[in-house]
Backbone as a printed PyTorch tensor [residue, N CA C, xyz], in Angstrom:
tensor([[[201.4760, 123.5450,  25.8550],
         [200.3180, 122.6340,  26.0530],
         [199.2220, 123.3430,  26.7870]],

        [[197.9730, 123.2750,  26.2710],
         [196.8050, 123.8710,  26.8860],
         [196.0450, 122.9130,  27.6890]],

        [[195.6330, 123.2800,  28.9050],
         [194.8850, 122.4210,  29.7090],
         [193.4780, 122.8510,  29.9590]],

        [[193.0680, 123.9530,  29.2810],
         [191.6780, 124.4430,  29.4000],
         [190.7330, 123.5650,  28.5500]],

        [[189.4490, 123.6390,  28.7860],
         [188.4310, 122.8150,  28.0530],
         [188.4210, 123.2440,  26.5720]],

        [[188.3670, 122.2660,  25.6580],
         [188.3410, 122.5670,  24.2390],
         [186.8800, 122.9320,  23.8070]],

        [[186.7820, 123.8070,  22.8440],
         [185.5380, 124.1870,  22.2780],
         [185.1660, 123.1340,  21.2820]],

        [[184.0030, 122.4880,  21.4400],
         [183.5880, 121.4020,  20.5520],
         [182.7770, 121.9410,  19.3320]],

        [[181.8610, 122.8580,  19.5820],
         [181.0840, 123.5090,  18.5230],
         [180.5050, 124.7940,  19.0570]],

        [[179.7910, 125.5200,  18.2020],
         [179.2230, 126.7870,  18.6170],
         [177.7610, 126.7810,  18.3270]],

        [[176.9340, 127.4260,  19.1340],
         [175.5140, 127.5750,  18.8880],
         [175.2430, 129.0980,  18.8830]],

        [[174.9290, 129.6570,  17.7060],
         [174.6790, 131.0880,  17.6400],
         [175.8640, 131.9040,  18.0630]],

        [[177.0470, 131.4620,  17.8450],
         [178.2480, 132.1870,  18.2410],
         [178.6540, 131.9350,  19.7050]],

        [[177.8700, 131.1130,  20.4300],
         [178.2080, 130.7800,  21.8050],
         [178.9730, 129.4740,  21.8230]],

        [[180.2330, 129.4990,  22.3900],
         [180.9890, 128.2400,  22.3250],
         [180.4790, 127.2310,  23.2940]],

        [[180.4870, 125.9460,  22.8180],
         [180.0910, 124.8190,  23.7060],
         [181.3370, 123.9900,  23.9090]],

        [[181.8090, 123.9610,  25.1300],
         [183.0870, 123.3130,  25.4720],
         [182.8830, 121.9150,  25.9450]],

        [[184.0310, 121.2240,  26.1690],
         [184.0190, 119.8850,  26.7610],
         [183.3090, 119.8870,  28.0710]],

        [[183.4380, 120.9170,  28.8270],
         [182.7770, 121.0430,  30.1400],
         [181.2300, 120.9140,  29.9700]],

        [[180.6900, 121.6290,  29.0080],
         [179.2270, 121.5730,  28.7750],
         [178.7810, 120.2260,  28.3520]],

        [[179.5010, 119.6780,  27.3840],
         [179.1530, 118.3560,  26.7910],
         [179.1720, 117.2940,  27.8980]],

        [[180.2620, 117.2660,  28.6950],
         [180.3880, 116.2230,  29.6910],
         [179.4350, 116.4240,  30.8430]],

        [[179.1150, 117.6790,  31.1110],
         [177.9940, 117.9440,  32.0780],
         [176.7080, 117.4010,  31.6030]],

        [[176.4060, 117.5970,  30.3330],
         [175.1390, 117.0650,  29.7570],
         [175.0710, 115.5600,  29.8480]],

        [[176.2940, 114.9500,  29.5820],
         [176.3080, 113.4300,  29.6880],
         [175.9790, 112.9940,  31.0790]],

        [[176.6210, 113.6590,  32.1140],
         [176.4140, 113.3060,  33.5030],
         [174.8840, 113.5080,  33.8760]],

        [[174.3410, 114.6480,  33.4040],
         [172.9310, 114.9190,  33.7350],
         [172.0270, 113.8770,  33.0950]],

        [[172.3620, 113.4890,  31.8750],
         [171.5320, 112.4730,  31.1950],
         [171.5860, 111.1360,  31.9340]],

        [[172.8290, 110.7360,  32.2810],
         [173.0110, 109.4430,  32.9560],
         [172.3130, 109.4640,  34.2760]],

        [[172.4380, 110.4800,  35.0650],
         [171.7840, 110.5880,  36.3690],
         [170.2740, 110.6170,  36.2760]],

        [[169.7860, 111.2730,  35.2130],
         [168.3310, 111.3600,  35.0220],
         [167.7780, 109.9490,  34.6540]],

        [[168.4520, 109.3270,  33.7930],
         [167.9940, 107.9500,  33.3940],
         [168.0840, 106.9740,  34.5250]],

        [[169.1430, 107.0480,  35.3350],
         [169.2900, 106.1760,  36.5010],
         [168.1980, 106.4780,  37.5310]],

        [[167.9070, 107.7970,  37.6820],
         [166.8500, 108.1730,  38.6270],
         [165.5070, 107.5980,  38.2190]],

        [[165.2050, 107.7150,  36.9080],
         [163.9580, 107.2240,  36.4120],
         [163.8350, 105.6930,  36.5530]],

        [[164.9770, 105.0330,  36.2520],
         [164.9650, 103.5570,  36.3780],
         [164.9080, 103.1690,  37.8490]],

        [[165.7320, 103.7810,  38.6680],
         [165.7820, 103.4420,  40.1070],
         [164.5060, 103.8090,  40.8610]],

        [[163.8200, 104.8380,  40.3580],
         [162.6160, 105.2860,  41.1160],
         [161.2960, 104.7140,  40.6340]],

        [[161.4230, 103.7800,  39.6780],
         [160.1910, 103.1740,  39.1340],
         [159.8390, 101.8350,  39.7490]],

        [[158.5980, 101.5130,  39.7750],
         [158.0990, 100.2360,  40.2250],
         [158.6190,  99.8290,  41.6260]],

        [[158.4210, 100.7830,  42.5720],
         [158.8050, 100.5170,  43.9550],
         [157.7650,  99.5710,  44.5780]],

        [[158.2130,  98.6760,  45.4450],
         [157.3520,  97.6820,  46.0400],
         [157.4900,  97.8280,  47.5780]],

        [[156.5110,  97.2860,  48.2930],
         [156.5180,  97.3670,  49.7490],
         [157.6960,  96.6520,  50.3440]],

        [[157.9790,  95.4660,  49.7740],
         [159.1940,  94.6840,  50.1790],
         [160.2610,  94.9110,  49.0900]],

        [[161.2660,  95.6930,  49.4440],
         [162.3240,  96.0510,  48.4460],
         [163.1660,  94.8660,  48.0630]],

        [[163.5960,  94.8850,  46.8200],
         [164.5240,  93.8860,  46.3520],
         [165.2690,  94.4680,  45.1130]],

        [[166.4230,  93.8860,  44.7870],
         [167.1640,  94.3350,  43.6250],
         [167.5690,  95.7400,  43.6760]],

        [[167.3390,  96.4890,  42.6320],
         [167.7680,  97.9020,  42.5090],
         [167.0970,  98.7700,  43.5610]],

        [[165.9390,  98.3910,  44.0230],
         [165.2550,  99.2240,  45.0360],
         [166.0240,  99.2260,  46.2890]],

        [[166.6570,  98.1110,  46.6510],
         [167.5120,  98.0350,  47.8130],
         [168.6710,  99.0610,  47.7170]],

        [[169.3120,  99.0960,  46.5550],
         [170.4100,  99.9910,  46.3000],
         [169.9750, 101.4600,  46.4550]],

        [[168.8300, 101.7470,  45.8520],
         [168.3250, 103.1260,  45.9190],
         [167.9880, 103.5520,  47.3170]],

        [[167.3420, 102.6230,  48.0890],
         [166.9870, 102.9450,  49.4660],
         [168.2200, 103.1090,  50.3670]],

        [[169.2740, 102.3220,  50.1080],
         [170.4470, 102.4410,  50.9160],
         [171.1290, 103.8150,  50.6440]],

        [[171.2300, 104.2160,  49.3710],
         [171.8210, 105.5090,  49.0350],
         [171.0370, 106.6540,  49.6490]],

        [[169.7060, 106.6250,  49.5100],
         [168.8110, 107.7150,  50.0240],
         [168.8870, 107.7300,  51.5540]],

        [[168.8880, 106.5520,  52.1490],
         [168.9170, 106.5340,  53.6710],
         [170.2690, 107.0300,  54.1690]],

        [[171.3390, 106.7140,  53.5440],
         [172.6640, 107.1980,  53.8940],
         [172.7380, 108.6980,  53.8270]],

        [[172.2320, 109.2630,  52.7480],
         [172.3090, 110.7200,  52.5820],
         [171.3920, 111.3910,  53.6370]],

        [[170.2410, 110.8260,  53.8800],
         [169.3110, 111.3740,  54.8880],
         [170.0060, 111.4330,  56.2510]],

        [[170.5900, 110.2700,  56.6170],
         [171.2600, 110.1540,  57.9140],
         [172.4090, 111.1210,  58.0880]],

        [[173.2120, 111.2410,  57.0020],
         [174.3400, 112.1690,  57.0690],
         [173.8920, 113.6050,  57.2290]],

        [[172.8140, 113.9320,  56.4740],
         [172.2680, 115.3190,  56.5630],
         [171.7680, 115.6090,  57.9640]],

        [[171.0360, 114.6990,  58.5530],
         [170.5040, 114.8300,  59.8890],
         [171.6160, 115.0000,  60.9460]],

        [[172.6670, 114.1060,  60.8250],
         [173.7490, 114.0710,  61.7900],
         [174.5470, 115.4060,  61.7050]],

        [[174.7440, 115.8980,  60.4530],
         [175.5210, 117.1060,  60.2850],
         [174.7560, 118.4070,  60.5710]],

        [[173.5350, 118.4820,  60.0820],
         [172.7490, 119.7070,  60.0910],
         [171.6290, 119.7310,  61.1290]],

        [[171.1810, 118.5410,  61.5590],
         [170.0830, 118.4980,  62.5260],
         [168.8250, 118.0130,  61.8760]],

        [[167.9250, 117.4800,  62.7260],
         [166.6540, 116.9670,  62.2300],
         [165.7960, 117.9450,  61.4790]],

        [[165.8240, 119.2350,  61.9670],
         [164.9990, 120.2890,  61.3620],
         [165.4910, 120.6890,  59.9700]],

        [[166.6790, 120.2160,  59.5690],
         [167.2100, 120.5820,  58.2490],
         [167.2480, 119.3750,  57.3370]],

        [[166.5170, 118.3650,  57.6250],
         [166.4920, 117.2040,  56.8590],
         [166.1330, 117.4240,  55.3760]],

        [[165.3120, 118.4330,  55.1480],
         [164.8710, 118.7380,  53.8190],
         [166.0250, 119.0940,  52.8010]],

        [[167.2090, 119.4070,  53.4050],
         [168.3340, 119.7070,  52.5310],
         [168.9750, 118.4750,  51.9480]],

        [[168.4590, 117.2520,  52.3600],
         [169.0620, 115.9810,  51.9330],
         [168.9160, 115.8360,  50.4070]],

        [[167.8400, 116.3170,  49.7910],
         [167.6590, 116.2060,  48.3640],
         [168.7310, 117.0040,  47.6090]],

        [[169.0290, 118.2700,  48.1380],
         [170.0450, 119.0730,  47.4580],
         [171.4230, 118.4750,  47.6840]],

        [[171.7330, 118.0590,  48.9160],
         [173.0340, 117.4740,  49.2050],
         [173.2380, 116.1910,  48.4250]],

        [[172.2470, 115.3630,  48.3010],
         [172.3560, 114.1180,  47.5680],
         [172.5960, 114.3490,  46.0800]],

        [[171.8630, 115.3160,  45.5150],
         [172.1280, 115.6750,  44.1240],
         [173.4870, 116.2210,  43.9080]],

        [[173.9130, 117.0650,  44.7960],
         [175.2420, 117.7360,  44.7250],
         [176.2840, 116.6010,  44.8070]],

        [[176.1480, 115.6970,  45.7440],
         [177.1110, 114.6120,  45.9360],
         [177.2430, 113.7130,  44.7040]],

        [[176.0790, 113.2740,  44.1960],
         [176.0800, 112.4120,  42.9950],
         [176.6510, 113.0720,  41.7560]],

        [[176.2810, 114.3690,  41.5740],
         [176.8440, 115.0600,  40.3930],
         [178.4010, 115.1920,  40.5260]],

        [[178.8080, 115.7000,  41.6860],
         [180.2590, 115.8870,  41.8300],
         [180.9960, 114.5980,  41.7600]],

        [[180.4770, 113.5700,  42.3410],
         [181.1680, 112.2320,  42.2440],
         [181.3120, 111.7640,  40.8230]],

        [[180.2320, 111.8900,  40.0370],
         [180.3350, 111.5260,  38.6350],
         [181.3130, 112.4030,  37.8750]],

        [[181.2430, 113.7050,  38.1110],
         [182.1330, 114.6820,  37.5000],
         [183.5830, 114.4380,  37.7810]],

        [[183.8850, 114.1440,  39.0680],
         [185.2730, 114.0030,  39.4680],
         [185.8010, 112.6430,  38.9400]],

        [[184.9690, 111.6580,  38.8000],
         [185.4460, 110.3450,  38.3580],
         [185.4140, 110.1620,  36.8390]],

        [[184.9780, 111.2360,  36.1040],
         [184.8390, 111.0850,  34.6170],
         [186.1660, 110.8880,  33.9710]],

        [[187.2680, 111.3220,  34.6370],
         [188.5800, 111.1520,  34.0440],
         [188.9420, 109.6640,  33.8530]],

        [[188.3140, 108.8010,  34.6430],
         [188.5860, 107.3880,  34.4760],
         [188.1270, 106.8440,  33.1110]],

        [[187.2020, 107.5770,  32.4500],
         [186.6800, 107.1630,  31.1450],
         [187.3750, 107.9420,  30.0270]],

        [[188.4280, 108.7060,  30.3870],
         [189.1870, 109.4240,  29.3480],
         [188.5320, 110.7610,  28.9930]],

        [[187.5060, 111.1800,  29.7610],
         [186.8950, 112.4670,  29.4910],
         [187.3040, 113.4830,  30.4940]],

        [[187.2430, 114.7320,  30.1100],
         [187.6650, 115.8150,  31.0010],
         [186.6230, 116.0750,  32.0450]],

        [[186.9580, 116.0080,  33.3710],
         [185.9980, 116.2400,  34.3840],
         [185.4440, 117.6800,  34.3550]],

        [[184.1130, 117.8280,  34.3890],
         [183.5990, 119.2180,  34.4330],
         [184.1200, 120.0750,  35.5810]],

        [[184.4830, 119.4020,  36.6720],
         [185.0210, 120.1750,  37.8220],
         [186.4630, 120.6000,  37.6200]],

        [[187.0440, 120.2730,  36.4780],
         [188.3260, 120.8160,  36.1400],
         [188.2230, 122.1630,  35.4410]],

        [[186.9160, 122.6430,  35.4250],
         [186.6160, 123.9670,  34.8620],
         [186.1150, 124.7980,  36.0100]],

        [[186.7550, 125.9160,  36.2860],
         [186.3640, 126.8440,  37.4690],
         [184.9460, 127.3290,  37.2980]],

        [[184.4040, 127.3970,  36.0870],
         [183.0630, 127.8500,  35.8600],
         [182.0950, 126.9060,  36.4920]],

        [[182.2950, 125.5970,  36.4620],
         [181.4300, 124.6430,  37.0870],
         [181.4810, 124.6820,  38.6200]],

        [[182.7240, 124.7330,  39.1270],
         [182.8490, 124.7210,  40.5790],
         [182.3730, 126.0630,  41.2120]],

        [[182.5710, 127.1440,  40.5030],
         [182.1020, 128.4610,  41.0200],
         [180.5750, 128.5420,  40.9740]],

        [[179.9870, 127.9220,  39.9070],
         [178.4830, 127.9260,  39.8440],
         [177.9260, 127.1230,  41.0010]],

        [[178.5210, 126.0040,  41.3350],
         [177.9930, 125.1780,  42.4270],
         [178.2210, 125.8150,  43.7720]],

        [[179.3890, 126.4960,  43.9300],
         [179.6280, 127.1500,  45.2060],
         [178.7350, 128.3710,  45.3340]],

        [[178.4330, 129.0460,  44.2780],
         [177.5140, 130.1670,  44.2830],
         [176.0890, 129.7590,  44.6720]],

        [[175.6790, 128.5860,  44.2250],
         [174.3980, 128.0670,  44.6070],
         [174.3310, 127.7700,  46.1040]],

        [[175.4030, 127.1680,  46.6530],
         [175.4760, 126.9660,  48.0780],
         [175.4660, 128.3300,  48.8100]],

        [[176.1920, 129.2630,  48.2960],
         [176.2990, 130.6000,  48.9210],
         [174.8930, 131.2580,  49.0030]],

        [[174.1210, 131.0970,  47.9000],
         [172.7700, 131.6680,  47.9220],
         [171.8940, 130.9540,  48.9770]],

        [[172.0340, 129.6550,  49.0450],
         [171.2220, 128.9160,  50.0610],
         [171.6060, 129.3380,  51.4880]],

        [[172.9080, 129.5510,  51.7200],
         [173.3440, 129.9450,  53.0230],
         [172.6320, 131.2280,  53.4870]],

        [[172.6370, 132.2510,  52.6700],
         [172.0950, 133.5350,  53.0990],
         [170.5990, 133.5890,  52.9500]],

        [[170.0170, 132.8810,  52.0090],
         [168.5560, 132.8390,  51.9240],
         [167.9250, 132.1640,  53.1370]],

        [[168.4290, 131.0130,  53.4690],
         [167.8410, 130.2620,  54.6140],
         [168.2600, 130.8920,  55.9190]],

        [[169.4410, 131.4740,  56.0060],
         [169.8790, 132.2000,  57.1970],
         [168.9200, 133.3410,  57.4800]],

        [[168.5840, 134.1110,  56.4180],
         [167.6190, 135.2310,  56.6140],
         [166.2310, 134.7780,  56.8620]],

        [[165.8740, 133.6470,  56.2840],
         [164.5240, 133.0920,  56.4810],
         [164.2780, 132.5790,  57.8760]],

        [[165.3200, 131.9130,  58.3820],
         [165.1990, 131.3340,  59.7340],
         [165.2770, 132.4020,  60.8340]],

        [[166.1810, 133.3460,  60.7040],
         [166.3600, 134.3330,  61.7690],
         [165.6030, 135.6330,  61.5720]],

        [[165.0980, 135.7930,  60.3460],
         [164.5140, 137.0650,  60.0080],
         [165.5040, 137.9790,  59.3630]],

        [[165.0910, 138.7000,  58.3050],
         [166.0570, 139.4660,  57.4940],
         [166.8300, 140.4810,  58.3650]],

        [[166.0750, 141.2040,  59.1960],
         [166.7150, 142.2790,  60.0380],
         [167.7270, 141.6530,  60.9620]],

        [[167.3350, 140.6400,  61.7250],
         [168.2510, 140.0350,  62.6820],
         [169.4810, 139.4060,  61.9630]],

        [[169.2270, 138.8490,  60.7980],
         [170.3280, 138.1850,  60.0670],
         [171.3360, 139.2690,  59.5950]],

        [[170.8430, 140.3600,  59.0410],
         [171.7600, 141.3970,  58.5830],
         [172.5160, 142.0670,  59.7570]],

        [[171.8930, 142.1200,  60.9450],
         [172.5510, 142.7110,  62.0680],
         [173.8010, 141.8640,  62.4830]],

        [[173.7450, 140.5720,  62.1330],
         [174.8850, 139.7080,  62.4310],
         [176.1560, 140.1450,  61.7840]],

        [[176.0550, 140.9050,  60.6710],
         [177.2630, 141.4160,  59.9760],
         [177.8850, 142.5880,  60.7190]],

        [[177.2360, 143.1490,  61.7210],
         [177.7620, 144.2360,  62.5060],
         [178.4190, 143.7050,  63.7700]],

        [[178.4550, 142.4130,  63.9450],
         [179.0390, 141.8760,  65.2200],
         [180.4760, 141.4900,  64.9190]],

        [[181.3500, 141.6040,  65.9150],
         [181.0380, 142.0250,  67.3690],
         [180.9150, 143.5130,  67.4490]],

        [[181.3670, 144.2970,  66.4420],
         [181.0610, 145.7610,  66.5090],
         [181.0280, 146.2700,  65.0270]],

        [[180.2690, 147.3650,  64.7930],
         [179.9470, 147.7970,  63.4180],
         [181.1880, 148.0660,  62.5310]],

        [[182.3300, 148.4310,  63.0870],
         [183.4990, 148.7320,  62.2660],
         [183.9880, 147.5030,  61.5050]],

        [[183.5840, 146.2840,  61.9050],
         [183.9800, 145.1140,  61.2420],
         [183.0680, 144.7200,  60.0880]],

        [[182.0860, 145.5990,  59.7720],
         [181.1580, 145.2830,  58.6760],
         [181.8670, 145.0040,  57.3590]],

        [[182.8300, 145.8520,  56.9190],
         [183.5610, 145.5100,  55.6230],
         [184.2030, 144.1300,  55.6710]],

        [[184.8650, 143.8660,  56.7590],
         [185.5450, 142.5820,  56.9010],
         [184.5900, 141.4250,  56.8930]],

        [[183.4410, 141.5560,  57.5540],
         [182.4650, 140.4440,  57.5540],
         [181.9130, 140.1940,  56.1440]],

        [[181.6980, 141.2960,  55.4190],
         [181.1870, 141.0800,  54.0010],
         [182.2260, 140.4760,  53.1650]],

        [[183.4730, 140.8710,  53.3160],
         [184.5390, 140.3020,  52.4910],
         [184.6820, 138.7940,  52.8390]],

        [[184.5340, 138.5050,  54.0970],
         [184.6740, 137.1220,  54.5720],
         [183.6050, 136.2490,  53.9400]],

        [[182.3600, 136.8020,  53.8780],
         [181.2220, 135.9960,  53.2870],
         [181.4360, 135.8610,  51.7730]],

        [[181.8940, 136.9270,  51.0920],
         [182.1100, 136.8670,  49.6840],
         [183.2700, 135.9680,  49.3030]],

        [[184.2120, 135.7430,  50.2570],
         [185.3640, 134.8790,  49.9670],
         [184.9710, 133.4320,  50.0210]],

        [[183.8600, 133.0970,  50.6570],
         [183.4850, 131.6750,  50.8280],
         [183.2880, 130.9460,  49.4880]],

        [[182.4080, 131.4740,  48.5980],
         [182.2470, 130.7890,  47.3670],
         [183.4910, 130.6840,  46.5240]],

        [[184.3660, 131.6730,  46.5930],
         [185.6160, 131.6690,  45.8720],
         [186.5230, 130.5850,  46.3740]],

        [[186.7340, 130.5410,  47.6810],
         [187.5840, 129.4950,  48.2960],
         [187.0460, 128.0770,  48.0820]],

        [[185.6940, 127.9620,  48.2260],
         [185.0940, 126.5940,  48.0410],
         [185.2610, 126.1370,  46.6430]],

        [[185.0520, 127.0130,  45.6300],
         [185.1770, 126.6190,  44.2090],
         [186.6400, 126.3140,  43.8420]],

        [[187.5530, 127.1550,  44.2860],
         [188.9540, 127.0100,  43.9040],
         [189.5810, 125.7790,  44.5970]],

        [[189.0790, 125.4150,  45.7700],
         [189.6130, 124.2500,  46.4520],
         [189.3220, 123.0190,  45.5780]],

        [[188.1150, 122.8880,  45.1100],
         [187.7280, 121.7490,  44.2900],
         [188.3950, 121.8070,  42.9660]],

        [[188.2960, 122.9800,  42.3030],
         [188.9010, 123.1590,  40.9750],
         [190.3550, 122.8820,  40.9570]],

        [[191.1340, 123.4200,  41.9520],
         [192.5900, 123.3080,  42.0350],
         [192.9750, 121.8550,  42.1320]],

        [[192.2940, 121.0620,  42.9340],
         [192.6720, 119.6700,  43.1460],
         [192.3580, 118.8540,  41.9230]],

        [[191.2680, 119.0590,  41.3310],
         [190.8770, 118.2250,  40.1310],
         [191.7280, 118.6210,  38.9100]],

        [[191.8840, 119.9040,  38.6330],
         [192.7170, 120.3040,  37.4990],
         [194.1530, 119.9930,  37.6960]],

        [[194.5880, 119.9840,  39.0440],
         [196.0030, 119.6040,  39.2710],
         [196.2760, 118.2280,  38.9610]],

        [[195.3200, 117.3120,  39.3830],
         [195.4490, 115.9090,  39.0250],
         [195.4090, 115.6690,  37.4940]],

        [[194.6020, 116.4590,  36.8390],
         [194.4910, 116.3270,  35.3450],
         [195.7520, 116.6760,  34.7180]],

        [[196.3940, 117.7790,  35.1620],
         [197.6660, 118.2670,  34.5770],
         [198.7580, 117.2120,  34.8410]],

        [[198.8050, 116.6730,  36.0980],
         [199.8310, 115.6730,  36.4220],
         [199.6670, 114.4070,  35.5070]],

        [[198.4630, 114.0040,  35.3840],
         [198.2410, 112.7790,  34.5830],
         [198.5580, 113.0300,  33.0920]],

        [[198.2680, 114.1790,  32.5640],
         [198.6000, 114.5640,  31.2340],
         [200.1180, 114.5680,  31.0180]],

        [[200.8330, 115.1340,  31.9590],
         [202.3010, 115.2230,  31.8970],
         [202.9360, 113.7870,  32.0100]],

        [[202.3000, 112.9630,  32.8950],
         [202.7870, 111.6160,  33.0130],
         [202.6480, 110.7940,  31.7750]],

        [[201.4310, 110.8730,  31.1320],
         [201.2870, 110.1370,  29.8760],
         [202.2060, 110.5910,  28.7830]],

        [[202.3970, 111.9910,  28.7140],
         [203.3630, 112.5300,  27.7480],
         [204.7480, 112.0230,  27.9840]],

        [[205.1600, 111.9590,  29.2180],
         [206.5390, 111.4900,  29.5460],
         [206.6750, 110.0520,  29.1950]],

        [[205.6440, 109.2280,  29.4760],
         [205.7270, 107.7930,  29.2080],
         [205.7370, 107.4910,  27.7090]],

        [[205.0560, 108.3320,  26.9760],
         [205.1040, 108.1900,  25.4710],
         [206.4910, 108.4040,  24.9600]],

        [[207.1380, 109.5070,  25.4700],
         [208.4810, 109.7990,  25.0860],
         [209.4340, 108.7210,  25.4970]],

        [[209.2860, 108.1830,  26.7140],
         [210.1380, 107.1410,  27.2500],
         [210.0160, 105.8800,  26.4330]],

        [[208.7670, 105.5500,  26.0360],
         [208.4840, 104.3650,  25.2430],
         [209.2170, 104.4530,  23.9060]],

        [[209.2140, 105.6370,  23.3110],
         [209.8630, 105.8100,  22.0140],
         [211.4010, 105.6980,  22.2020]],

        [[211.9090, 106.1450,  23.2860],
         [213.4070, 106.0940,  23.5100],
         [213.8800, 104.6780,  23.6230]],

        [[213.0720, 103.7960,  24.2410],
         [213.4880, 102.3790,  24.4240],
         [212.9700, 101.4370,  23.3740]],

        [[212.3750, 102.0200,  22.3180],
         [211.9490, 101.2040,  21.1880],
         [210.6160, 100.5500,  21.3770]],

        [[209.7930, 101.0830,  22.2420],
         [208.4520, 100.5250,  22.5210],
         [207.3260, 101.4590,  22.0680]],

        [[207.6270, 102.3160,  21.0980],
         [206.6490, 103.3220,  20.6480],
         [205.3730, 102.6420,  20.0720]],

        [[205.5310, 101.5170,  19.4210],
         [204.3660, 100.8070,  18.8180],
         [203.6040,  99.9950,  19.8950]],

        [[204.2260,  99.7450,  21.0480],
         [203.6090,  98.9440,  22.0830],
         [203.5340,  99.7560,  23.3760]],

        [[202.3560, 100.3710,  23.6350],
         [202.2530, 101.2870,  24.8460],
         [202.1780, 100.4930,  26.1490]],

        [[203.2670,  99.7640,  26.4470],
         [203.2530,  98.9530,  27.6210],
         [203.3760,  99.8490,  28.8710]],

        [[204.2250, 100.8490,  28.8180],
         [204.4170, 101.7060,  29.9710],
         [203.1620, 102.4910,  30.2760]],

        [[202.5120, 102.9950,  29.2550],
         [201.2980, 103.7630,  29.4230],
         [200.1110, 102.9590,  30.0060]],

        [[200.1540, 101.6340,  29.7890],
         [199.1120, 100.7790,  30.2160],
         [199.2120, 100.3890,  31.7210]],

        [[200.3840, 100.3940,  32.2910],
         [200.4770,  99.8920,  33.6610],
         [200.8360, 100.9700,  34.6870]],

        [[201.8950, 101.8020,  34.4090],
         [202.3630, 102.7260,  35.3430],
         [201.3620, 103.7540,  35.7970]],

        [[200.4540, 104.3010,  34.9920],
         [199.5440, 105.3670,  35.3790],
         [198.4420, 104.8720,  36.3460]],

        [[198.3020, 103.5050,  36.4770],
         [197.2290, 102.9440,  37.2840],
         [197.1990, 103.4330,  38.6840]],

        [[198.4090, 103.4240,  39.3060],
         [198.5080, 103.8560,  40.6870],
         [198.1500, 105.3350,  40.8090]],

        [[198.5330, 106.1560,  39.8390],
         [198.2550, 107.5980,  39.8830],
         [196.7090, 107.8580,  39.6070]],

        [[196.1230, 106.9640,  38.8110],
         [194.6720, 107.1110,  38.6170],
         [193.9300, 106.7670,  39.9050]],

        [[194.3990, 105.8020,  40.6490],
         [193.7860, 105.4560,  41.8730],
         [193.7540, 106.6050,  42.8440]],

        [[194.8410, 107.3700,  42.8520],
         [194.8820, 108.4920,  43.7910],
         [194.1390, 109.7330,  43.1960]],

        [[194.5840, 110.2230,  42.0230],
         [194.0730, 111.4460,  41.5340],
         [192.6420, 111.4180,  41.0470]],

        [[192.1820, 110.2460,  40.5160],
         [190.8000, 110.1760,  40.0260],
         [189.8490, 109.6100,  41.0870]],

        [[190.2420, 108.5610,  41.7820],
         [189.3500, 107.8500,  42.6660],
         [189.4060, 108.4300,  44.0680]],

        [[190.5650, 108.3320,  44.6910],
         [190.6670, 108.7950,  46.0740],
         [190.4600, 110.3010,  46.1960]],

        [[191.1580, 111.1030,  45.4100],
         [191.0150, 112.5330,  45.4950],
         [189.6370, 112.9630,  45.0240]],

        [[189.0840, 112.3260,  43.9660],
         [187.7900, 112.6760,  43.5060],
         [186.6880, 112.4350,  44.5220]],

        [[186.7080, 111.2850,  45.2050],
         [185.6740, 110.9880,  46.2400],
         [185.8810, 111.8500,  47.4530]],

        [[187.1640, 112.0590,  47.8500],
         [187.4830, 112.9090,  48.9910],
         [186.9530, 114.3200,  48.8310]],

        [[187.2140, 114.9370,  47.6940],
         [186.8530, 116.3380,  47.5150],
         [185.3470, 116.4860,  47.1770]],

        [[184.7190, 115.4040,  46.7090],
         [183.2300, 115.4000,  46.6320],
         [182.6700, 115.5520,  48.0190]],

        [[183.1810, 114.7090,  48.9210],
         [182.7070, 114.6860,  50.3280],
         [182.9540, 115.9510,  51.0230]],

        [[184.1950, 116.5350,  50.7910],
         [184.5360, 117.7790,  51.4460],
         [183.5950, 118.9400,  50.9980]],

        [[183.2780, 119.0450,  49.7000],
         [182.4280, 120.0760,  49.1890],
         [181.0730, 119.9690,  49.8150]],

        [[180.5190, 118.7190,  49.8040],
         [179.2080, 118.5160,  50.3880],
         [179.1740, 118.8600,  51.8630]],

        [[180.1800, 118.4040,  52.6330],
         [180.2070, 118.6570,  54.0660],
         [180.3450, 120.1500,  54.3830]],

        [[181.1410, 120.8590,  53.6430],
         [181.2990, 122.3380,  53.8960],
         [179.9920, 123.0150,  53.5370]],

        [[179.3140, 122.5570,  52.5520],
         [177.9500, 123.1460,  52.2130],
         [177.0220, 122.9470,  53.3700]],

        [[176.9580, 121.6910,  53.9410],
         [176.1380, 121.4300,  55.0100],
         [176.4370, 122.2700,  56.2680]],

        [[177.7400, 122.3290,  56.5730],
         [178.1550, 123.0520,  57.7920],
         [177.8690, 124.5250,  57.7080]],

        [[178.1570, 125.1800,  56.5800],
         [177.9420, 126.5830,  56.5090],
         [176.4910, 126.9820,  56.4060]],

        [[175.6620, 126.1850,  55.7580],
         [174.2050, 126.4550,  55.7560],
         [173.6660, 126.2960,  57.1510]],

        [[174.0940, 125.2700,  57.8130],
         [173.6340, 124.9590,  59.2040],
         [174.0010, 126.1220,  60.1380]],

        [[175.2500, 126.5970,  60.0300],
         [175.7330, 127.7310,  60.8790],
         [174.8900, 128.9740,  60.6790]],

        [[174.6010, 129.2780,  59.3670],
         [173.8580, 130.4650,  59.0620],
         [172.4330, 130.4230,  59.6350]],

        [[171.8970, 129.2170,  59.7430],
         [170.4990, 129.0350,  60.2510],
         [170.4110, 128.9660,  61.7440]],

        [[171.5040, 128.5700,  62.4250],
         [171.4860, 128.3930,  63.9230],
         [171.7690, 129.6910,  64.6610]]])
């Protein structure tokens, strides 16, 4: 049994997988929701404007509490990251493969955070001062410090990928086992077991784990960017 993303079609010989298609779907949904939610704002909020303002305010407050008032401008990145990851991790509830079950997605996101860490670290402290930090506490540790920094995007991406794909594999095995069990007891035509038993596992692997690791990824991004700048 293969658990990698399936190739849906090719464009000029370049394979387009489930990961790409589902990422496009999430991007489209978030774009439409942003256009709808951000239109026709009024001085006295009501309806969907209340929802939008609550979400934006919560992200702004979390960013300030975690990173500091001077880094509030990261709220837009952190909010976008949070919403994308949340939708990606919960996509399994709709029977679609989560884009975060593909290491290419998680590594791309962790690489983006990695770039922000070092770009803003060098910008805030000055390039020379920032690079000198790799020689601390003494120059002989330079190789270890570099390896430590390069390990960050790898560990961040594999932490998210491992948990999401692990849940996907367990759910796939569970459904396969229940199908076989249903056939053994003569309920092959009536998927009663598949309809009820997986619910508890979906609550953990799709909802709880999905939301938890979305939050962890965002918080780690905040913390490491903040450390690099302070």
